[in-house]
C-alpha positions in Angstrom: 20.7 -9.3 -1.9 21.2 -8.8 -5.6 22.7 -5.3 -6.4 22.2 -5.2 -10.2 19.4 -3.9 -12.4 15.9 -5.0 -11.4 13.3 -5.9 -14.0 10.0 -3.9 -13.6 6.6 -5.7 -13.4 5.5 -4.9 -16.9 8.8 -6.3 -18.4 8.6 -9.3 -16.1 5.0 -10.1 -17.2 5.9 -9.6 -20.9 8.7 -12.2 -20.4 6.4 -14.6 -18.7 3.9 -14.3 -21.6 6.7 -15.7 -23.8 7.5 -18.7 -21.5 9.7 -17.3 -18.8 8.9 -18.2 -15.2 9.1 -16.6 -11.8 11.5 -18.5 -9.5 12.0 -18.1 -5.7 15.6 -18.7 -4.6 16.7 -19.0 -1.0 20.1 -17.4 -0.6 21.8 -17.4 2.8 19.2 -16.0 5.1 17.0 -14.3 2.5 14.9 -14.9 -0.5 15.5 -13.6 -4.0 13.1 -13.6 -7.0 14.2 -14.1 -10.6 12.4 -14.2 -14.0 14.2 -17.1 -15.8 15.3 -16.3 -18.4 15.2 -12.6 -17.8 16.6 -11.2 -14.6 16.1 -10.2 -11.0 12.8 -8.8 -9.6 12.1 -7.2 -6.2 9.9 -9.0 -3.7 7.2 -6.3 -4.4 7.2 -7.1 -8.1 7.2 -10.9 -7.3 4.1 -10.3 -5.2 2.4 -8.4 -8.0 3.2 -11.2 -10.5 1.9 -13.9 -8.1 -1.3 -12.0 -7.8 -1.8 -11.7 -11.6 -5.0 -13.7 -12.6 -3.1 -15.7 -15.3 -0.1 -16.7 -13.1 -0.2 -20.1 -11.3 2.1 -21.8 -8.9 3.7 -25.1 -10.0 3.6 -27.1 -6.6 7.3 -27.9 -7.1 8.9 -26.8 -3.8 10.7 -29.1 -1.4 7.6 -29.5 0.8 4.2 -30.7 -0.6 1.7 -28.1 -1.6 4.2 -25.2 -1.8 5.4 -23.4 -4.9 8.9 -22.4 -6.0 8.1 -21.5 -9.6 5.1 -19.7 -11.2 4.1 -19.6 -14.9 1.5 -18.0 -17.1 -1.5 -20.4 -17.5 -0.8 -20.7 -21.3 2.5 -22.4 -20.5 1.1 -24.8 -17.9 0.1 -28.4 -18.9 -3.5 -29.3 -18.4 -2.5 -31.2 -15.3 0.5 -29.9 -13.5 3.1 -32.0 -11.6 1.0 -31.9 -8.4 -2.0 -33.5 -10.1 -4.1 -30.3 -9.9 -5.8 -29.1 -13.1 -4.7 -25.7 -14.3 -7.7 -23.4 -14.7 -7.7 -20.5 -17.0 -9.0 -17.4 -15.3 -11.7 -15.4 -17.1 -11.0 -12.0 -15.5 -7.8 -11.4 -17.4 -7.0 -7.8 -18.0 -3.7 -8.1 -19.8 
C-alpha cells in the first residue's frame, strides 16, 4: 500500500476535469488507485469518483466488459473502445 500523500476527492475531480484519469492498479495482493497525472487516492475516494455522474469507465480491462480507467465524459470520444456510446449525464452538480 502506498504510504505517501493522498489526493482528496475535490482535488482529484479537479484534475479529472482537465484530462487526468482514474486508474486501478493491481499491486501484489491488493489494488491501488491513482489519478494520472496527479497522484494516489484512497479506495474511498476512488469509489466517490466512480460514482460521480460525469465519470465513465473505459471498458479497457483485461477481461471484456470491465474497466481499469475512468474519465470525465468531456474527455471520452463519442464511441469508446468498447463500442458503447458515451452519454452525457444531465444531473451534473459540479
